C-alpha positions in Angstrom: -2.8 -11.9 9.9 -2.3 -11.8 7.8 -4.5 -9.4 5.9 -2.9 -6.6 7.9 0.4 -7.0 5.5 -1.4 -7.7 2.2 -1.3 -4.3 0.4 1.5 -2.8 2.4 3.9 -5.4 0.9 2.9 -4.9 -2.7 5.8 -2.6 -3.4 9.0 -4.8 -3.3 12.4 -3.2 -3.0 14.0 -5.5 -5.6 17.7 -5.9 -6.0 17.2 -7.3 -9.6 16.4 -5.4 -12.7 14.9 -6.2 -16.2 18.4 -5.8 -17.7 20.0 -8.4 -15.6 20.4 -11.5 -17.9 20.7 -13.9 -14.9 17.2 -13.3 -13.8 14.7 -15.8 -15.2 11.2 -14.8 -14.0 9.0 -17.9 -14.1 5.9 -16.1 -13.0 2.8 -18.3 -13.0 5.0 -21.4 -13.5 6.0 -21.3 -9.9 2.7 -20.2 -8.5 1.4 -23.7 -7.8 4.3 -24.0 -5.3 3.8 -20.6 -3.7 0.0 -20.6 -3.6 0.0 -24.2 -2.5 2.5 -23.4 0.3 0.3 -20.4 1.3 -2.9 -22.3 1.3 -1.6 -25.2 3.4 0.3 -22.9 5.7 -2.9 -20.9 6.4 -5.0 -24.0 6.9 -2.4 -25.3 9.4 -2.0 -22.2 11.5 -5.5 -20.9 11.4 -6.9 -24.4 11.9 -5.0 -24.6 15.2 -5.2 -21.0 16.5 -9.0 -20.6 15.7 -9.9 -23.0 18.5 -6.9 -22.4 20.8 -9.0 -20.7 23.4 -11.4 -23.6 23.7 -8.5 -26.1 23.8 -6.9 -24.3 26.7 -10.1 -24.2 28.8 -11.4 -27.7 28.0 -8.2 -29.8 27.6 -5.7 -27.9 29.7 -8.4 -27.0 32.3 -7.3 -23.3 32.4 -9.6 -20.6 33.6 -11.2 -18.2 31.2 -8.9 -15.4 32.3 -5.8 -17.4 32.1 -6.6 -18.8 28.7 -7.7 -15.4 27.3 -4.5 -13.8 28.5 -2.3 -16.6 26.9 -4.1 -16.2 23.6 -3.8 -12.4 23.7 -0.1 -12.5 24.7 0.6 -15.1 22.0 -1.2 -13.1 19.3 0.5 -9.9 20.4 4.0 -11.6 20.4 3.4 -13.2 17.0 2.5 -9.8 15.5 5.3 -8.0 17.3 7.9 -10.5 16.2 7.3 -9.4 12.5 9.3 -6.2 13.2 12.6 -7.9 13.9 11.7 -10.6 11.4 11.3 -8.0 8.6 14.6 -6.3 9.7 16.6 -9.6 9.6 15.0 -10.5 6.3 15.8 -7.2 4.6 19.3 -6.9 6.1 20.8 -10.4 6.2 18.8 -13.4 5.0 16.5 -12.3 2.1 12.9 -13.6 1.7 13.6 -17.1 0.5 15.8 -18.2 3.4 13.5 -16.4 5.9 10.4 -18.2 4.6 12.2 -21.6 4.5 13.3 -21.3 8.1 10.0 -19.8 9.3 7.8 -22.4 7.5 9.7 -25.2 9.2 9.5 -23.5 12.6 5.7 -23.2 12.2 5.5 -26.9 11.4 7.5 -27.8 14.6 5.1 -25.5 16.6 1.9 -27.2 15.3 3.5 -30.6 15.8 4.3 -29.8 19.5 0.8 -28.6 20.1 -0.6 -31.7 18.5 1.5 -33.9 20.7 0.0 -32.2 23.8 -3.3 -33.5 22.7 -2.2 -36.9 21.5 0.1 -37.9 24.4 -1.9 -38.3 27.6 1.0 -37.3 29.9 1.3 -34.0 27.9 -2.0 -32.6 29.2 -4.0 -32.7 32.5 -6.5 -35.6 33.0 -10.0 -35.0 31.7 -12.0 -32.8 34.0 -15.1 -34.2 35.6 -18.5 -32.6 35.8 -17.7 -31.0 39.1 -15.1 -28.2 39.1 -13.5 -29.6 42.3 -12.3 -32.7 40.4 -10.4 -30.6 37.8 -6.6 -30.8 37.8 -4.6 -28.0 36.1 -1.5 -28.6 33.9 1.8 -29.3 35.5 4.8 -27.1 34.9 6.3 -29.5 32.4 3.0 -29.8 30.5 2.6 -26.0 30.3 6.2 -25.5 29.3 5.8 -28.0 26.4 2.7 -26.2 25.2 4.5 -22.8 25.4 7.4 -24.3 23.4 4.9 -25.0 20.6 3.6 -21.5 20.7 7.1 -20.2 20.8 7.9 -22.0 17.5 4.7 -20.5 16.0 5.9 -17.0 17.0 9.2 -17.6 15.2 7.3 -18.8 12.2 5.1 -15.8 12.2 8.0 -13.5 12.5 9.3 -14.5 9.1 6.2 -15.6 7.2 3.9 -12.6 7.8 6.2 -9.9 6.5 7.7 -12.0 3.7 5.1 -14.3 2.1 3.3 -11.7 -0.2 6.6 -10.0 -1.2 8.1 -13.3 -2.1 5.2 -14.2 -4.3 5.4 -10.8 -6.1 9.2 -11.3 -6.6 8.4 -14.1 -9.1 7.0 -11.7 -11.7 9.0 -9.1 -13.8 7.9 -5.7 -12.5 9.1 -4.0 -15.6 6.6 -5.7 -18.0 2.8 -5.4 -18.3 2.3 -9.1 -18.0 4.5 -9.1 -14.8 2.4 -6.2 -13.3 -0.8 -8.0 -14.1 0.6 -11.2 -12.6 1.4 -9.4 -9.4 -2.1 -8.0 -9.1 -3.6 -11.4 -9.9 -1.3 -13.0 -7.3 -2.7 -10.7 -4.6 -6.2 -11.6 -5.6 -5.3 -15.3 -5.2 -3.8 -14.6 -1.8 -7.1 -13.0 -0.7 -8.9 -16.0 -2.0 -6.7 -18.6 -0.2 -6.8 -16.6 3.0 -10.6 -16.5 2.9 -10.7 -20.2 2.0 -8.5 -21.2 4.8 -10.6 -19.2 7.3 -13.8 -20.8 6.1 -12.4 -24.4 6.3 -10.7 -23.8 9.7 -13.6 -22.1 11.4 -16.0 -24.8 10.2 -14.6 -28.2 9.4 -11.4 -28.3 11.4 -13.0 -26.6 14.5 -15.9 -29.0 14.3 -13.5 -32.0 14.2 -11.6 -30.6 17.2 -14.7 -29.9 19.3 -16.9 -32.9 18.4 -14.6 -35.7 17.2 -11.1 -35.7 18.7 -8.6 -33.0 19.6 -5.7 -35.2 18.7 -7.1 -35.7 15.2 -8.3 -32.1 14.9 -4.9 -30.8 15.8 -3.1 -33.4 13.8 -4.7 -32.3 10.5 -3.3 -28.7 10.7 0.2 -30.2 11.6 0.0 -32.5 8.5 -1.1 -29.6 6.3 1.8 -27.6 7.6 4.2 -30.4 6.7 2.7 -30.5 3.2 3.2 -26.7 3.0 6.9 -27.2 3.7 7.2 -30.0 1.1 5.5 -27.9 -1.6 7.6 -24.9 -0.8 10.9 -26.7 -1.1 9.8 -28.5 -4.3 9.9 -25.2 -6.1 13.3 -24.0 -4.7 15.2 -24.3 -7.9 12.8 -22.2 -9.9 12.2 -19.3 -7.5 13.6 -15.8 -8.0 15.5 -15.2 -4.8 16.1 -11.5 -4.1 19.1 -10.9 -2.0 19.0 -8.8 1.2 19.6 -5.1 0.4 19.6 -3.5 3.8 16.9 -2.1 6.0 15.5 1.5 5.9 15.8 1.5 9.7 19.4 2.5 9.3 18.5 5.8 7.5 15.9 6.5 10.2 18.5 6.1 13.0 21.0 8.2 11.1 18.6 11.2 11.0 17.9 10.9 14.7 21.6 10.5 15.7 22.6 13.5 13.5 19.8 15.7 14.9 20.9 14.8 18.4 24.5 15.6 17.7 23.5 19.0 16.3 20.8 19.8 18.8 22.5 22.9 20.0 22.6 24.6 16.6 20.0 27.4 15.9 17.9 26.6 12.8 17.1 30.3 12.4 20.8 30.9 11.5 20.5 28.5 8.6 18.0 29.3 5.8 16.2 26.4 4.2 18.0 26.7 0.9 21.4 26.1 2.7 20.3 22.8 4.1 21.8 19.6 2.6 19.4 18.5 -0.3 21.3 15.6 -1.9 19.2 12.7 -3.1 20.8 9.4 -4.3 20.0 8.6 -8.0 19.6 5.0 -6.9 16.8 5.9 -4.5 13.3 4.4 -5.3 11.6 7.0 -3.1 9.6 9.9 -4.6 11.0 13.4 -3.7 9.2 14.9 -0.7 8.5 18.6 -0.3 9.5 20.4 2.9 7.1 20.4 5.9 7.4 22.4 9.0 6.3 19.7 11.4 9.0 18.2 13.6 11.4 21.0 12.7 14.0 19.8 15.3 14.9 17.0 12.8 15.9 19.7 10.2 19.1 20.1 12.3 20.4 16.8 10.9 20.6 18.5 7.5 22.6 21.5 8.6 26.1 21.6 6.9 28.8 22.6 9.4 32.5 23.1 8.8 33.1 19.6 10.2 30.9 18.0 7.5 32.5 16.8 4.3 30.9 16.1 0.9 31.9 13.2 -1.4 32.6 13.9 -5.1 29.3 12.5 -6.1 27.5 14.9 -3.7 26.7 12.5 -1.0 27.7 13.0 2.7 31.0 11.6 3.7 29.7 10.7 7.2 25.9 10.0 7.0 25.8 9.7 10.8 26.7 13.4 11.1 25.0 14.8 8.0 21.7 13.7 6.4 19.8 15.0 3.5 16.4 16.8 3.7 14.9 13.9 1.8 15.9 11.6 4.7 14.6 14.0 7.2 11.3 14.2 5.5 11.1 10.5 5.2 11.5 10.3 9.0 8.8 12.9 9.4 6.4 10.7 7.4 7.0 8.0 9.9 6.5 10.3 12.9 3.3 11.7 11.5 1.8 8.3 11.2 2.6 7.3 14.9 -0.4 9.2 16.5 -2.8 7.6 13.9 -1.1 4.2 14.6 -1.8 4.6 18.4 -5.4 5.4 17.7 -5.6 2.3 15.5 -4.0 0.2 18.3 -6.7 1.3 20.7 -9.4 0.6 18.2 -8.4 -3.0 17.6 -9.2 -3.7 21.3 -12.8 -4.1 20.1 -11.9 -6.7 17.5 -9.9 -8.6 20.1 -12.9 -8.9 22.4 -15.0 -10.3 19.5 -12.4 -12.9 18.9 -12.1 -14.0 22.6 -15.0 -13.1 24.9 -17.6 -13.8 22.3 -16.5 -17.5 22.3 -17.3 -17.6 26.0 -20.7 -16.0 25.4 -21.4 -18.6 22.8 -20.3 -21.4 25.1 -23.1 -20.5 27.5 -25.8 -19.8 24.9 -28.1 -22.1 23.0 -26.0 -23.1 20.0 -28.5 -25.4 18.4 -29.8 -24.7 15.0 -33.6 -24.4 15.0 -33.8 -26.7 18.0 -32.1 -29.6 16.1 -29.3 -31.8 17.6 -26.7 -30.0 15.5 -24.8 -27.3 17.5 -22.5 -24.6 16.1 -19.0 -24.9 17.7 -18.4 -21.9 19.9 -15.3 -20.8 18.0 -17.1 -21.0 14.7 -19.2 -17.9 15.4 -16.2 -15.8 14.5 -16.9 -16.7 10.9 -19.9 -14.2 10.9 -17.4 -11.4 11.5 -15.3 -12.5 8.5 -18.4 -13.0 6.3 -19.6 -9.5 7.1 -16.2 -8.0 6.0 -16.0 -10.2 2.9 -19.6 -9.4 1.7 -19.4 -5.7 2.4 -16.1 -5.0 0.6 -17.3 -5.7 -3.0 -20.6 -4.0 -2.3 -18.9 -0.9 -1.1 -16.3 -0.9 -3.9 -18.8 -1.6 -6.8 -22.0 0.1 -5.6 -21.3 2.8 -2.9 -17.9 4.3 -4.0 -19.2 5.4 -7.5 -22.1 7.2 -5.9 -19.8 8.8 -3.2 -17.4 10.0 -5.8 -20.1 11.9 -7.6 -21.2 13.4 -4.3 -17.8 14.2 -2.8 -15.8 14.7 -6.0 -13.0 12.6 -4.5 -11.4 9.4 -5.7 -12.7 6.7 -3.4 -15.6 8.8 -2.1 -14.0 9.2 1.4 -10.5 10.1 2.4 -8.5 7.3 4.1 -8.8 9.1 7.4 -12.5 9.5 7.0 -12.9 5.8 6.3 -10.9 5.0 9.5 -13.2 7.3 11.5 -16.4 5.6 10.2 -15.0 2.3 11.2 -14.1 3.5 14.7 -17.6 5.0 15.1 -19.2 1.6 14.1 -16.9 -0.1 16.7 -18.5 2.0 19.4 -22.0 0.8 18.3 -20.7 -2.7 18.2 -19.6 -2.7 21.9 -22.9 -1.2 22.9 -24.8 -4.0 21.1 -22.4 -6.5 22.7 -23.2 -5.2 26.2 -27.0 -5.3 25.5 -26.8 -8.9 24.1 -24.7 -10.1 27.0 -27.2 -8.7 29.4 -30.0 -10.5 27.7 -28.0 -13.8 27.6 -27.2 -13.6 31.3 -30.8 -12.8 32.3 -32.2 -15.7 30.3 -29.4 -18.0 31.7 -30.6 -17.1 35.3 -34.3 -17.3 34.6 -34.7 -19.9 31.7 -31.6 -22.1 31.5 -31.6 -25.1 29.2 -28.7 -27.0 30.8 -25.4 -26.7 32.4 -22.0 -26.3 30.8 -19.3 -28.2 32.9 -17.0 -25.9 34.9 -18.9 -22.9 33.5 -22.5 -22.6 34.6 -26.1 -22.5 33.3 -26.6 -22.4 29.5 -28.9 -19.6 28.5 -32.0 -20.2 26.5 -31.0 -17.2 24.3 -30.1 -18.4 20.8 -26.4 -18.0 19.9 -27.6 -16.4 16.7 -28.2 -13.2 18.8 -24.4 -12.9 18.7 -24.4 -12.3 15.0 -25.3 -8.6 15.1 -22.3 -7.6 17.2 -20.0 -9.8 15.0 -21.5 -8.3 11.9 -20.8 -4.8 13.2 -17.3 -5.8 14.1 -16.7 -7.1 10.6 -18.2 -3.9 9.1 -16.1 -1.8 11.3 -13.0 -3.7 10.3 -13.9 -3.3 6.6 -13.6 0.4 7.0 -10.8 0.9 9.5 -8.5 -2.1 8.8 -8.6 -1.8 5.0 -8.2 2.0 5.2 -5.2 1.5 7.5 -3.5 -0.9 5.2 -3.9 1.5 2.3 -2.9 4.4 4.5 0.4 2.9 5.5 1.0 1.8 1.9 0.6 5.3 0.6 2.0 7.4 3.4 5.2 5.6 4.0 8.2 6.2 1.7 8.5 3.5 -1.0 11.5 1.8 0.7 9.7 1.6 4.1 6.6 -0.3 3.0 7.9 -3.6 4.5 8.4 -1.7 7.7 4.9 -0.2 7.4 3.4 -3.7 7.2 5.3 -4.7 10.3 4.3 -1.5 12.1 0.6 -2.3 11.4 1.1 -5.8 12.9 2.8 -4.2 15.9 -0.4 -2.2 16.4 -2.4 -5.4 16.5 0.2 -6.7 19.0 -0.3 -3.7 21.2 -4.1 -4.3 21.1 -3.7 -7.9 22.3 -1.4 -6.8 25.1 -3.7 -3.9 26.1 -6.7 -6.3 26.1 -4.9 -8.7 28.4 -4.0 -5.8 30.7 -7.6 -4.6 30.8 -8.9 -8.0 31.6 -6.4 -8.6 34.4 -7.1 -5.1 35.9 -10.9 -5.5 35.8 -10.7 -9.1 37.1 -8.6 -8.0 40.1 -10.4 -4.7 40.9 -13.9 -6.4 40.9 -12.9 -9.6 42.7 -13.9 -8.2 46.1 -16.4 -5.6 45.0 -20.0 -5.4 46.1 -21.3 -6.4 42.6 -18.9 -9.4 42.5 -16.3 -10.3 40.0 -17.2 -9.1 36.5 -15.2 -11.7 34.7 -15.6 -15.0 36.6 -15.4 -18.5 35.2 -19.2 -18.6 35.1 -20.3 -15.5 33.1 -23.8 -15.8 34.6 -22.2 -14.8 38.0 -20.3 -11.9 36.4 -21.0 -8.7 34.5 -19.3 -9.0 31.1 -21.7 -6.4 29.9 -20.2 -3.8 32.2 -16.7 -4.7 30.9 -18.0 -4.1 27.4 -19.4 -0.7 28.4 -16.0 0.3 29.9 -14.5 -0.5 26.5 -17.2 1.5 24.8 -16.1 4.5 27.0 -12.5 4.0 26.0 -13.4 3.8 22.3 -15.4 7.1 22.6 -12.3 8.8 24.1 -10.2 7.2 21.4 -12.5 8.4 18.7 -12.2 12.0 19.9 -8.4 11.6 20.0 -8.5 10.2 16.4 -10.4 13.2 15.2 -7.8 15.6 16.6 -5.0 13.5 15.0 -6.8 13.5 11.6 -7.1 17.3 11.7 -3.5 17.7 12.5 -2.2 15.1 10.0 -0.6 16.2 6.7 -0.4 13.7 3.9 2.9 12.6 2.4 4.1 14.8 -0.6 2.1 17.8 0.5 3.8 21.0 1.8 3.1 22.7 5.0 0.3 24.9 3.7 -2.0 22.1 2.8 -4.5 20.4 5.0 -4.9 16.6 5.2 -8.7 17.0 5.2 -8.7 18.2 1.6 -6.9 15.2 0.2 -7.5 11.5 -0.5 
């Protein structure tokens, strides 16, 4: 979600200024519309997606593998779509129009999914106790469901990169009250997101699993409709920032110019002779020269064919780029290896959001042997609680002590915090494997019942899943939060919207990679001597082995990350400085 774009969107490239008499910042006067829209939108989308895996396996009668792949591919596509969404918003439509269109698209998506549960002909007949009586979805039923998911992807493409920035647009960034308002708005955003998660993973999921799917999916659709109404009620009062262009153009110009001049010898052109123009309208801080990716320096070589405008800018920016532009592209390229490592890391979090649900389904979910059972999808709330509880403790109690010890602001550097989270993720996967082995053993030796289409229910309490979810949340509190801050600080100021989209694209890659790993393991072990590791009945498989394979991949990724961290140079620091010495 969502939280991946929160800080990275705090800096807004505004096309309005304090001196413009036409701008009437309403600030907190329009916040009821914006925060109301955000709250109902999150309740709607999270309320549906939180239990989507269970819906696909129980109502649409899909196998665990098929349902997991659909959820992973959908999550990946929704995050990946933010990249073109941010580009179209910045270049053509602006945030208001993008949000208006995307909010309505999300409502259509939730409505279509609700109709698949409400209309009997839109989903397969109810599955009997015996798996042989199960009928899968028809092509038409599946197409209608995918249509709903498609609308949600379109909605996510516009909402995720724009919602925070649009809220911040309503405050005057030139005044102290405006700056305080922006910070308070971000705090409210965190609160509404947490509130939506809590309500969705508890109340809405419970209604879906124990009362009625049509009602449980109808509530999110109704909330999303309310979100649309609230958003449009404030239309006349919003500050609507016009599209000012995407920084992607500058990036492409540097690459094109460097390719055109690839045959030039840099040694024949001293550094002082390279094109150093910087636009006075630029909001970016001036960057010092770095020796990494020196081949890009060729884009700034002034040849006899290059012409300079009277104001000092290049006549043809596709043939000649400034060193400032080159260094901005270098900032992007330096981040890519760290981004790849983050993408591999999030595979752990994806497993906790998917496979843990199936573990809970075949575990004893009763609370203290009572009749009340925790819905299987609700266990994910423990991961979120771990993150939410840890962050203030770390910020208020641990950071001050670390600062006195390390003499650094924040205690640890951003890359060190990422590394700590990645190390915890390795422990998380080891614990996940051990717990699954215990769950499986007790299901085979001491079952307490049978889950239709799945298998024996283990007598192991589902509460044993809390340690791995707690570790996952703790890991996320280090790595995810550090990555958000890392992208916010390490990207040029005009690329921070792009940075938020890039982070979400990393999450998309994690979802796709998880789907690929599951499919490969499922196919490779189908005819093995040990049997399929990921069958419909987890008791007949070896999910713990799958967890250990991911553990091995995370160990390799951790080593790769350490090499990247040692090589990395922070933005604004020249070639002679090491990233390990900086915050």
